[in-house]
C-alpha positions as CSV (number, residue, x, y, z in Angstrom):
1,X,-3.1,-50.6,-27.5
2,X,-0.9,-53.4,-28.9
3,X,2.8,-52.8,-28.9
4,X,5.3,-52.8,-31.7
5,X,8.1,-55.3,-31.8
6,X,10.5,-52.4,-32.1
7,X,9.9,-48.7,-32.3
8,X,11.7,-46.3,-34.6
9,X,13.0,-43.1,-33.0
10,X,14.9,-40.2,-34.3
11,X,18.2,-42.1,-34.0
12,X,16.9,-45.3,-35.6
13,X,15.3,-48.4,-34.2
14,X,14.9,-48.5,-30.4
15,X,14.4,-51.6,-28.3
16,X,11.0,-52.4,-27.0
17,X,9.6,-55.9,-27.1
18,X,12.8,-56.9,-28.9
19,X,15.8,-56.0,-26.7
20,X,18.3,-56.8,-29.5
21,X,18.6,-58.2,-33.0
22,X,21.3,-59.5,-35.3
23,X,21.6,-60.8,-38.9
24,X,22.5,-64.5,-38.6
25,X,23.1,-64.8,-42.4
26,X,22.2,-62.9,-45.6
27,X,18.5,-63.9,-45.3
28,X,18.0,-64.5,-41.6
29,X,17.5,-62.1,-38.7
30,X,17.4,-63.2,-35.0
31,X,15.4,-61.2,-32.4
32,X,16.1,-61.6,-28.7
33,X,12.9,-60.8,-26.8
34,X,12.4,-58.9,-23.6
35,X,11.7,-61.1,-20.6
36,X,9.2,-60.4,-17.9
37,X,6.6,-58.8,-20.3
38,X,2.9,-59.6,-19.7
39,X,-0.2,-58.9,-21.8
40,X,-3.0,-56.9,-20.5
41,X,-4.8,-60.1,-19.6
42,X,-1.9,-61.1,-17.3
43,X,-0.5,-63.8,-19.6
44,X,3.3,-63.9,-20.4
45,X,4.7,-62.7,-23.7
46,X,7.0,-65.0,-25.6
47,X,8.3,-66.0,-29.1
48,X,5.2,-68.0,-29.9
49,X,3.1,-64.8,-29.6
50,X,5.4,-63.0,-32.1
51,X,5.1,-65.9,-34.6
52,X,1.3,-66.1,-34.3
53,X,1.0,-62.3,-34.6
54,X,3.0,-62.3,-37.8
55,X,1.1,-65.2,-39.3
56,X,-2.2,-63.7,-38.3
57,X,-1.4,-60.3,-39.9
58,X,-0.7,-62.0,-43.2
59,X,-3.7,-64.4,-43.1
60,X,-6.2,-64.3,-46.0
61,X,-8.9,-64.7,-43.3
62,X,-8.4,-61.2,-42.0
63,X,-7.9,-57.8,-43.7
64,X,-4.8,-56.3,-42.1
65,X,-3.2,-53.1,-43.5
66,X,0.2,-54.2,-42.1
67,X,0.4,-57.2,-44.5
68,X,0.6,-55.0,-47.6
69,X,4.1,-53.9,-46.5
70,X,5.3,-57.5,-46.8
71,X,4.0,-58.1,-50.3
72,X,6.6,-59.6,-52.6
73,X,8.6,-60.9,-49.7
74,X,8.4,-64.5,-48.3
75,X,9.0,-64.2,-44.6
76,X,9.1,-67.3,-42.4
77,X,9.2,-67.0,-38.5
78,X,10.8,-69.8,-36.5
79,X,10.8,-70.0,-32.7
80,X,14.2,-70.8,-31.4
81,X,13.2,-70.7,-27.7
82,X,10.6,-68.8,-25.7
83,X,12.8,-65.6,-25.8
84,X,14.3,-65.9,-29.3
85,X,12.8,-65.9,-32.7
86,X,14.3,-66.1,-36.2
87,X,12.8,-64.5,-39.4
88,X,14.0,-66.0,-42.7
89,X,13.3,-63.9,-45.8
90,X,13.3,-64.5,-49.6
91,X,14.7,-62.3,-51.0
92,X,17.2,-60.9,-48.5
93,X,15.8,-58.0,-46.4
94,X,18.6,-55.9,-45.0
95,X,16.0,-53.6,-43.2
96,X,13.8,-56.4,-41.8
97,X,13.9,-55.0,-38.2
98,X,12.4,-51.7,-39.6
99,X,9.7,-53.6,-41.5
100,X,8.8,-55.5,-38.3
101,X,8.4,-52.3,-36.4
102,X,4.9,-52.1,-37.8
103,X,3.9,-55.6,-36.4
104,X,1.4,-55.5,-33.5
105,X,1.7,-58.3,-31.0
106,X,-1.2,-60.3,-29.6
107,X,-1.3,-63.5,-27.6
108,X,-0.9,-66.7,-29.5
109,X,-4.4,-67.7,-28.4
110,X,-5.9,-64.8,-30.3
111,X,-8.2,-66.0,-33.1
112,X,-7.4,-65.1,-36.7
113,X,-10.7,-63.2,-37.1
114,X,-11.2,-59.6,-36.0
115,X,-11.7,-59.2,-32.3
116,X,-13.7,-56.6,-30.4
117,X,-11.7,-57.2,-27.2
118,X,-8.0,-56.7,-28.2
119,X,-5.2,-57.8,-25.8
120,X,-1.8,-56.3,-26.1
121,X,1.5,-55.6,-24.2
122,X,1.1,-51.9,-24.1
123,X,0.5,-49.6,-21.1
124,X,-3.3,-49.3,-21.6
125,X,-6.3,-51.6,-21.8
126,X,-9.4,-51.0,-23.9
127,X,-12.2,-50.5,-21.5
128,X,-15.0,-49.1,-23.7
129,X,-15.7,-49.1,-27.4
130,X,-18.6,-47.3,-29.1
131,X,-18.1,-48.1,-32.8
132,X,-17.8,-45.0,-34.9
133,X,-18.1,-42.8,-31.8
134,X,-15.3,-43.4,-29.2
135,X,-12.9,-45.7,-27.5
136,X,-11.7,-45.4,-23.9
137,X,-8.3,-46.6,-22.6
138,X,-7.2,-47.0,-19.0
139,X,-3.6,-47.2,-17.8
140,X,-2.5,-50.7,-16.6
141,X,-1.2,-50.9,-13.1
142,X,0.9,-54.0,-14.1
143,X,2.5,-52.5,-17.2
144,X,6.1,-53.9,-17.6
145,X,7.6,-50.6,-18.8
146,X,7.7,-47.0,-17.7
147,X,4.3,-45.8,-16.7
148,X,3.0,-43.0,-18.9
149,X,1.6,-39.8,-17.3
150,X,-1.9,-40.1,-18.7
151,X,-4.1,-42.4,-16.6
152,X,-7.2,-42.5,-18.7
153,X,-8.1,-41.2,-22.2
154,X,-11.1,-41.2,-24.5
155,X,-10.6,-41.0,-28.3
156,X,-13.7,-39.3,-29.8
157,X,-14.4,-39.5,-33.5
158,X,-15.8,-36.5,-35.3
159,X,-15.7,-36.2,-39.1
160,X,-15.8,-32.4,-39.3
161,X,-12.4,-30.8,-38.7
162,X,-14.1,-27.6,-37.5
163,X,-16.1,-29.5,-34.9
164,X,-12.8,-31.1,-33.7
165,X,-11.2,-27.7,-33.4
166,X,-14.2,-26.2,-31.6
167,X,-14.2,-29.1,-29.0
168,X,-10.6,-28.2,-28.0
169,X,-11.4,-24.5,-27.9
170,X,-14.3,-25.1,-25.5
171,X,-12.4,-27.5,-23.3
172,X,-14.5,-30.5,-24.4
173,X,-11.4,-32.2,-25.7
174,X,-7.6,-31.8,-25.1
175,X,-6.1,-32.6,-28.5
176,X,-7.4,-32.5,-32.1
177,X,-4.5,-33.9,-34.1
178,X,-6.1,-33.1,-37.5
179,X,-7.9,-29.8,-38.2
180,X,-8.1,-27.7,-41.3
181,X,-5.7,-24.9,-42.2
182,X,-8.7,-22.5,-42.2
183,X,-9.4,-23.3,-38.5
184,X,-5.7,-23.2,-37.5
185,X,-5.7,-19.5,-36.5
186,X,-5.1,-19.6,-32.7
187,X,-2.1,-19.9,-30.4
188,X,-3.3,-23.4,-29.6
189,X,-2.7,-24.5,-33.2
190,X,0.6,-26.1,-34.4
191,X,1.5,-27.1,-37.9
192,X,3.6,-30.2,-38.8
193,X,4.7,-32.1,-41.9
194,X,2.5,-35.1,-41.7
195,X,4.2,-37.6,-44.1
196,X,1.1,-37.9,-46.3
197,X,1.3,-37.6,-50.1
198,X,-1.9,-36.9,-51.9
199,X,-2.2,-38.3,-55.4
200,X,-4.5,-39.7,-58.1
201,X,-3.9,-43.4,-58.9
202,X,-4.2,-44.2,-62.6
203,X,-5.3,-47.6,-63.8
204,X,-3.2,-48.0,-67.0
205,X,-5.1,-51.0,-68.2
206,X,-8.2,-49.1,-69.2
207,X,-8.5,-46.7,-72.2
208,X,-7.9,-43.8,-72.6
209,X,-5.7,-44.0,-69.5
210,X,-3.4,-46.6,-71.2
211,X,-2.1,-43.8,-73.5
212,X,0.9,-42.0,-72.1
213,X,-0.2,-38.7,-73.8
214,X,-3.4,-38.8,-71.8
215,X,-1.6,-39.4,-68.6
216,X,0.7,-36.5,-69.3
217,X,-2.3,-34.3,-70.1
218,X,-3.8,-35.3,-66.7
219,X,-0.6,-34.1,-65.0
220,X,-0.2,-30.8,-66.8
221,X,-3.9,-30.0,-66.7
222,X,-3.9,-29.4,-62.9
223,X,-2.7,-26.1,-61.5
224,X,-1.1,-27.4,-58.2
225,X,0.1,-24.0,-57.1
226,X,-3.5,-22.7,-57.0
227,X,-4.3,-25.0,-54.1
228,X,-1.5,-23.9,-51.7
229,X,-2.6,-21.2,-49.4
230,X,-6.2,-21.5,-50.5
231,X,-7.8,-24.9,-50.0
232,X,-4.6,-26.3,-48.6
233,X,-2.2,-24.9,-46.1
234,X,0.8,-22.7,-46.7
235,X,3.8,-25.0,-46.5
236,X,2.1,-27.8,-48.6
237,X,4.7,-29.0,-51.1
238,X,4.1,-30.1,-54.7
239,X,5.0,-33.8,-54.9
240,X,7.3,-35.6,-57.4
241,X,7.2,-38.9,-55.6
242,X,4.8,-41.0,-53.5
243,X,7.2,-40.5,-50.5
244,X,8.1,-37.2,-48.8
245,X,11.6,-35.7,-49.4
246,X,13.0,-37.0,-46.2
247,X,12.7,-40.6,-47.5
248,X,15.8,-42.6,-48.6
249,X,16.3,-42.3,-52.3
250,X,14.1,-39.3,-52.9
251,X,15.2,-38.0,-56.3
252,X,16.0,-34.2,-56.3
253,X,16.4,-34.2,-60.1
254,X,12.7,-35.1,-60.7
255,X,10.8,-32.0,-61.5
256,X,7.1,-31.4,-60.9
257,X,4.9,-31.3,-64.0
258,X,4.2,-27.7,-65.0
259,X,0.7,-26.4,-65.4
260,X,0.3,-26.2,-69.1
261,X,-3.4,-26.3,-70.2
262,X,-2.7,-25.5,-73.8
263,X,-0.3,-28.5,-74.2
264,X,-2.8,-30.7,-72.3
265,X,-5.4,-29.8,-74.9
266,X,-3.0,-30.5,-77.7
267,X,-2.0,-33.9,-76.3
268,X,-5.7,-34.9,-76.1
269,X,-6.3,-33.8,-79.7
270,X,-3.2,-35.7,-80.9
271,X,-4.4,-38.8,-79.1
272,X,-7.9,-38.5,-80.4
273,X,-6.6,-38.2,-84.0
274,X,-4.9,-41.6,-83.4
275,X,-8.2,-43.2,-82.3
276,X,-7.7,-43.0,-78.5
277,X,-11.2,-42.5,-76.9
278,X,-10.3,-39.4,-75.0
279,X,-13.9,-38.3,-74.7
280,X,-14.8,-41.4,-72.6
281,X,-16.2,-40.5,-69.1
282,X,-13.5,-40.9,-66.5
283,X,-14.7,-41.4,-62.9
284,X,-12.7,-39.4,-60.3
285,X,-13.2,-41.1,-56.9
286,X,-12.4,-39.1,-53.8
287,X,-12.7,-40.2,-50.2
288,X,-14.9,-38.0,-48.0
289,X,-13.0,-36.6,-45.0
290,X,-9.7,-38.1,-46.3
291,X,-8.1,-34.8,-45.3
292,X,-9.4,-31.3,-44.4
293,X,-10.6,-29.8,-47.7
294,X,-10.7,-33.1,-49.5
295,X,-14.1,-32.5,-51.2
296,X,-13.1,-28.9,-52.3
297,X,-9.8,-30.2,-53.6
298,X,-11.4,-32.9,-55.8
299,X,-14.0,-30.5,-57.0
300,X,-11.3,-28.1,-58.2
301,X,-9.4,-31.0,-59.9
302,X,-12.6,-32.0,-61.7
303,X,-13.1,-28.4,-62.9
304,X,-9.5,-28.0,-64.1
305,X,-9.4,-31.3,-66.0
306,X,-12.8,-30.6,-67.6
307,X,-11.5,-27.3,-68.8
308,X,-8.6,-28.9,-70.8
309,X,-11.0,-31.4,-72.4
310,X,-11.4,-34.4,-70.1
311,X,-14.9,-35.8,-69.4
312,X,-14.6,-36.1,-65.6
313,X,-17.4,-37.2,-63.2
314,X,-16.6,-36.8,-59.5
315,X,-17.9,-39.2,-56.9
316,X,-17.1,-38.7,-53.2
317,X,-17.4,-41.9,-51.2
318,X,-16.9,-43.2,-47.7
319,X,-13.9,-45.3,-46.8
320,X,-15.5,-48.7,-47.2
321,X,-16.7,-47.9,-50.8
322,X,-13.4,-46.3,-51.6
323,X,-11.5,-49.5,-51.0
324,X,-13.1,-51.3,-54.0
325,X,-11.5,-48.7,-56.2
326,X,-8.2,-48.4,-54.3
327,X,-7.2,-52.1,-53.9
328,X,-7.3,-55.0,-56.3
329,X,-9.4,-56.4,-57.9
330,X,-10.3,-53.0,-59.2
331,X,-13.7,-51.9,-60.5
332,X,-13.0,-51.8,-64.3
333,X,-16.3,-51.1,-66.0
334,X,-14.9,-47.6,-66.8
335,X,-11.6,-45.6,-66.5
336,X,-11.1,-44.5,-62.9
337,X,-8.8,-42.0,-61.2
338,X,-8.6,-42.8,-57.5
339,X,-7.9,-39.8,-55.2
340,X,-6.0,-41.0,-52.2
341,X,-3.3,-40.3,-49.6
342,X,-0.2,-42.4,-48.8
343,X,1.6,-42.2,-45.5
344,X,5.2,-43.3,-45.1
345,X,6.9,-41.9,-42.0
346,X,9.4,-44.7,-41.7
347,X,12.0,-43.3,-44.0
348,X,12.4,-46.1,-46.6
349,X,10.5,-46.7,-49.8
350,X,10.2,-50.4,-49.0
351,X,6.9,-49.4,-47.2
352,X,5.5,-47.9,-50.4
353,X,7.1,-49.2,-53.6
354,X,5.9,-52.8,-54.0
355,X,2.2,-52.4,-53.3
356,X,2.0,-49.0,-55.1
357,X,4.1,-49.7,-58.3
358,X,5.0,-53.4,-58.7
359,X,3.0,-55.3,-61.3
360,X,1.7,-57.6,-58.5
361,X,1.2,-54.8,-56.0
362,X,-2.2,-54.6,-54.3
363,X,-2.7,-50.9,-55.2
364,X,-0.5,-50.6,-58.3
365,X,-2.0,-49.2,-61.5
366,X,1.0,-50.2,-63.7
367,X,2.6,-53.3,-65.2
368,X,6.1,-52.5,-66.0
369,X,9.1,-54.9,-66.1
370,X,11.7,-52.2,-65.5
371,X,9.9,-50.9,-62.5
372,X,9.5,-54.4,-61.1
373,X,13.2,-55.1,-61.5
374,X,14.2,-51.8,-59.8
375,X,11.8,-52.5,-56.9
376,X,13.1,-56.1,-56.5
377,X,16.8,-55.0,-56.5
378,X,16.3,-52.0,-54.3
379,X,14.4,-54.0,-51.7
380,X,17.4,-56.4,-51.3
381,X,20.2,-53.8,-51.6
382,X,22.0,-51.9,-48.9
383,X,23.8,-48.5,-48.5
384,X,24.5,-46.3,-51.5
385,X,23.2,-48.9,-53.9
386,X,19.8,-49.1,-52.2
387,X,19.5,-45.3,-52.3
388,X,20.5,-45.1,-55.9
389,X,18.1,-47.8,-57.0
390,X,15.2,-46.1,-55.2
391,X,16.1,-42.8,-56.7
392,X,16.2,-44.3,-60.2
393,X,12.8,-45.9,-59.7
394,X,11.1,-42.7,-58.6
395,X,12.6,-40.8,-61.5
396,X,11.5,-43.5,-64.0
397,X,7.9,-43.9,-62.9
398,X,7.4,-40.1,-62.7
399,X,9.1,-39.1,-66.0
400,X,8.9,-42.1,-68.2
401,X,6.0,-44.2,-67.1
402,X,3.9,-41.3,-65.8
403,X,2.4,-43.8,-63.3
404,X,0.0,-41.5,-61.5
405,X,-0.9,-37.9,-60.9
406,X,1.2,-36.9,-57.9
407,X,-0.2,-33.8,-56.2
408,X,1.0,-32.7,-52.7
409,X,3.1,-33.5,-49.7
410,X,0.6,-32.4,-47.0
411,X,0.9,-30.2,-43.9
412,X,-1.1,-31.1,-40.8
413,X,-2.5,-28.9,-38.1
414,X,-3.2,-29.9,-34.6
415,X,-5.0,-28.0,-31.8
416,X,-3.6,-28.5,-28.3
417,X,-5.6,-27.5,-25.3
418,X,-4.4,-25.7,-22.2
419,X,-4.5,-28.8,-20.0
420,X,-1.9,-30.9,-21.8
421,X,1.6,-30.7,-23.4
422,X,2.0,-32.4,-26.7
423,X,4.2,-31.8,-29.8
424,X,2.9,-33.2,-33.1
425,X,5.4,-34.9,-35.3
426,X,5.6,-36.5,-38.8
427,X,3.9,-39.6,-37.3
428,X,1.0,-37.8,-35.6
429,X,-1.3,-38.2,-38.6
430,X,-1.2,-42.0,-38.3
431,X,-0.9,-42.5,-34.6
432,X,-1.2,-40.6,-31.3
433,X,0.5,-42.4,-28.5
434,X,-0.6,-41.4,-25.1
435,X,2.9,-41.8,-23.8
436,X,3.7,-38.6,-25.8
437,X,1.1,-36.6,-23.9
438,X,1.8,-34.9,-20.6
439,X,-1.0,-33.4,-18.4
440,X,-0.3,-30.0,-17.0
């Protein structure tokens, strides 16, 4: 509903609400805003709206997912005039325009707290919202940009992927962007790399997970190959980094941990002999409906880890309960493995590295000075140096730190009905823009 400051296309950033941008100095970017833009309530868009939107996203009074991408960076917006705004950063941010492409723009009058009546600059208005059930969007007659083909759309929420697939098959719905591989058997179904990486986050602060041998045993105690083509779709890739291989700095020299149950058992025995409490119950937390086959995936992981000697208890939870394990302050009354997915379709690790691996990161399980240094330097670097630093970081945290249990780069499946034309992309898993849909 709300519109991005910029939008990233196949050839890089494309103008949208910002017509152009330039780097004024090493730490300052200037954005020249599009004139003649109005919000869905008829008010005019200007630089004060951008400033308010950025400050609102980072406010402690609201929980905004976008703010996590700005962790570790001090960003100060300054209005130059109604059509121009500067962003000063500490440290320098050579890809700040890409970072700001995630920012959603609201009028400067919008309160900080969550609103049930969002107002944006996009081509649609929100005309009905049934929490947990559906939302309905209607096309704006006064939209400032090119009018999309779809006049009205309803997004219906159904937890069961088989139900979603059946709704398209019967004509009750036009697009189901996420169905299971088991259901994707018709000519209506299309597969796509969905930029999600499935992994288990390890909290290194709690025994026995603070022992590197235990973390290695976790990694080699899981037969990743066994999931592909069974619970998970053909084309699913075994992960060696939190980001997909198309991301800048992906390290081709980092090899996936092999399945080696005998060595896993030996590592646990060695750690136990040194007094590590390897028989402590470890809670494996999975999120219900996180992806098609999530429950079956975590059940299989529990079984595999139990076979090599871990004491694993599986608990599947809904998204609200999952958050208390996933983001700081963590629940730490026992060792926890948090099953989750991370989506980075933007092409640069800056959207992942700090909050996943920096000592101060909101969802980091590690405290490591070298990792912190690599993240800080890579974030401020450009060109080949930036790529090399990211590559070094991902090799280091995988091979030396053993930061987490990386599992899979996922494949998505969408079912497209006969009444529309739509091609899923790497971004479809996180957003479905109606401008990309054409009625037949």
